[in-house]
N, C-alpha and C positions, 0 to 999 in steps of 0.2 A: 837142310833138313834130312834126317836119316831115320830109317825104321829101326826101332829098338824094342826091347822086351815089353814096353808099354805103349806100342804104336809109334807114330811119327813124333820125333823129338829133335830138338836142336842139341848140338854139342858145344861146349866151351873148351877151348884149348888153354891149358894152364901150364905155366912154367914153374917147375919146382925150385926150391932153393939151390939144388945141385945143378940147375940149368936144363934138366930134362923137360920135354913137352909131354903132357898127358891130356887125353881127351876125357871130358866129364859129361855124362848125360845130363841135360838140363830138364830134370823132372819138374812137375808142377810145384812140388814142395821147394826144390832148390831155387827155381825161378822166383817164387814168392819170397823166399829168404833174401835173395839178392835185391829184389825190388824194395822190400821193406827197409833195407839198409842203404838204399840209393847207390848201389854199386855201379861204377862206370869204368870204362877202359882206363887202365893205368893204376887203379886202386889195388891194394894188396888184399887178397882174399884167402882166408884160411878155411879149408873144408876138412874137418876132422871126423874120422870114422870111429864110432864108439862101440861097434859090434852089432850082432844080430839080436833082436828081441822078439818077443811074441806080443802082439797087440791085443786089445780087448776082444777083437773078433776071432782071436785064435790064430791069425795068420802071422807068419814071420816077416820081419822087415829089418832093413839096415838103419841103425840110428846114426845120424850125423849131426854135427854142429857147424854153423857157418858164421864167420866173423869177417866184416869188411872194414879195412882201415883206409880212409880216404887219402888219396894222393895229396901231398902238401903242395900248395900253390908255389910255382917258381922252382920246383924240385927238378 
């Protein structure tokens, strides 16, 4: 657990297609997306940044999309 811009949060270490390791803050939204798609260790996870937007409240936020591809059994 680390202290981030929104308080204490976990990080997930992600390996990019190029083999680089990147730390991703596990925000409440990202955690919910991963849980809703039953993400598990070994699954392929795509986190795509779609830019900054202004929400209904007038606050800026980063828009992301998350897709989880389940690891094939026996792979």
